[in-house]
C-alpha positions in Angstrom: 133.2 167.1 139.9 131.2 163.7 140.9 131.9 160.6 139.2 129.4 158.2 137.6 129.2 155.0 140.0 127.4 153.1 137.1 130.6 153.6 135.1 133.3 153.6 137.6 135.2 150.2 138.1 135.7 149.1 142.0 139.1 149.0 143.0 138.5 145.3 143.6 137.9 144.5 140.2 140.1 146.3 138.6 143.1 144.9 136.8 146.1 144.1 138.7 148.5 145.7 136.0 146.4 148.6 135.3 148.7 151.4 137.0 151.8 150.0 135.2 149.9 149.7 131.8 148.5 152.9 132.0 152.2 154.6 132.6 153.5 152.7 129.4 150.4 153.8 127.4 150.9 157.6 128.7 154.4 157.2 127.5 153.1 155.8 124.2 150.6 159.1 124.0 153.3 161.7 124.8 155.6 160.0 122.3 152.9 160.7 119.5 152.6 164.2 120.3 156.3 164.4 120.1 156.7 162.7 116.7 153.6 165.0 115.7 155.6 167.9 116.4 158.6 166.4 114.8 156.9 166.1 111.4 155.5 169.6 111.8 158.7 170.8 112.3 160.2 169.0 109.5 157.5 170.3 107.0 158.2 173.8 108.3 161.8 173.5 107.9 161.1 171.6 104.3 158.7 174.1 102.7 159.7 177.3 104.5 163.0 177.6 105.4 164.4 175.0 103.0 166.0 173.2 105.9 164.4 169.8 106.6 165.1 167.6 109.8 167.2 164.6 108.6 165.7 161.1 109.6 162.6 162.1 110.8 160.9 159.7 108.6 163.1 156.9 109.6 162.7 157.6 113.4 158.8 158.1 112.9 158.3 155.0 110.9 160.4 152.9 113.9 158.2 154.5 116.4 154.8 153.6 115.2 155.6 150.0 116.4 157.0 150.8 119.6 154.3 153.2 120.5 151.6 150.5 119.7 153.2 148.1 121.8 153.4 150.4 124.5 149.8 151.0 124.3 148.9 147.2 124.0 149.1 146.4 128.0 146.5 149.2 128.8 144.3 148.0 126.1 144.3 144.5 127.5 143.8 145.4 131.0 140.9 147.9 130.3 139.2 145.0 128.0 139.4 147.4 124.9 141.5 145.1 122.6 139.6 144.9 119.3 137.0 141.9 118.9 134.1 141.1 117.6 131.3 140.1 120.4 128.8 138.9 117.8 129.6 135.4 119.2 129.6 136.2 122.8 126.3 137.9 122.7 124.9 135.1 121.0 126.1 132.6 123.1 125.2 134.9 126.2 121.5 134.7 125.5 121.7 130.8 126.1 124.7 130.2 128.3 126.3 132.1 131.0 129.5 130.0 131.4 129.8 129.8 127.7 130.6 133.3 127.8 132.9 133.1 130.6 134.6 129.7 128.6 135.1 131.9 125.4 136.4 134.8 127.4 139.1 132.5 129.4 140.0 130.8 126.1 140.5 134.5 124.5 142.8 135.4 127.1 144.7 132.2 126.9 145.1 132.2 123.2 146.0 136.2 123.7 148.6 135.3 126.1 150.1 132.6 124.1 150.4 134.7 120.9 152.1 137.7 123.0 154.3 135.1 124.7 155.3 133.8 121.6 155.7 137.3 119.8 158.0 138.2 122.9 160.1 135.2 122.7 160.6 135.4 118.8 161.4 139.1 119.1 164.0 138.2 122.0 166.4 136.9 119.7 166.1 139.9 117.2 166.3 142.3 120.1 169.7 140.3 121.6 171.0 140.4 118.0 170.4 144.0 117.5 172.0 144.7 121.0 175.1 142.6 120.5 175.6 143.2 116.5 175.2 147.1 117.3 172.5 147.4 114.3 171.2 150.7 113.2 168.4 152.2 111.1 168.9 154.8 108.5 171.3 156.2 106.2 175.1 155.5 107.4 176.8 158.7 107.3 173.4 160.8 107.0 171.1 159.6 109.7 171.1 156.4 111.6 169.3 155.3 114.9 169.9 152.2 117.1 167.6 149.3 116.4 167.6 148.0 119.9 165.1 150.4 121.8 162.7 149.8 119.3 163.2 146.2 119.1 163.3 145.9 123.1 159.8 147.9 123.1 158.3 145.2 120.8 159.6 142.5 123.4 158.5 144.2 126.7 155.1 145.3 125.2 154.4 141.8 124.1 155.4 140.2 127.5 153.4 142.6 129.3 150.4 142.0 126.9 150.8 138.3 128.0 151.1 138.7 131.5 148.0 141.2 131.4 146.0 138.4 129.6 147.1 135.8 132.2 146.3 138.2 135.0 143.1 138.6 133.7 141.8 135.0 133.8 140.9 134.8 137.4 138.7 138.0 137.2 137.2 136.5 134.1 136.3 133.0 136.1 134.5 135.4 138.7 132.1 136.8 136.1 128.6 135.2 135.7 129.2 135.5 132.2 126.2 137.7 131.3 126.4 140.3 128.2 124.2 142.9 129.6 124.1 146.5 128.5 127.3 147.5 130.6 129.4 144.4 129.0 128.1 145.3 125.7 129.2 149.1 124.5 127.4 148.5 121.2 124.2 147.1 122.4 122.9 150.3 123.9 120.9 148.5 126.3 118.5 147.2 123.7 
């Protein structure tokens, strides 16, 4: 199988945290499949065997946030965070340096927001750890809260670090928004 040289990113242009971010995203993906299997098993047990699996709703609801934060760094490293490129495309036709400046500004603001989220989440995580906080119904089903809060903090910190480490690469770009940079433009 041959790879397309136009779509392949050279190793020198890859994000320095791409590999660890992809590992975290892979853990999140496997977690999604496990949650799906657990929900299907619960539905089968509930509807056909009259034996539901206790705690599936609690565990699944807490897992969604953890999965999002596990996959956050990979989205940042691969430049796939959701954003509107309308302004970048408009400015890119007039000023390549303006696009670079907006991309760097986006990275700085993103790093600041995720660092603030990690900072705020740290106190919640440490309180959850020391107070032995649980989610669920005591005596029926409960799960410790600190792992979920810890993944939120770790994912936020990794996201902030990914944004910070992307700034040198952004400064090296020319700032043009050609067809390769604009996935919706289609080269027109």
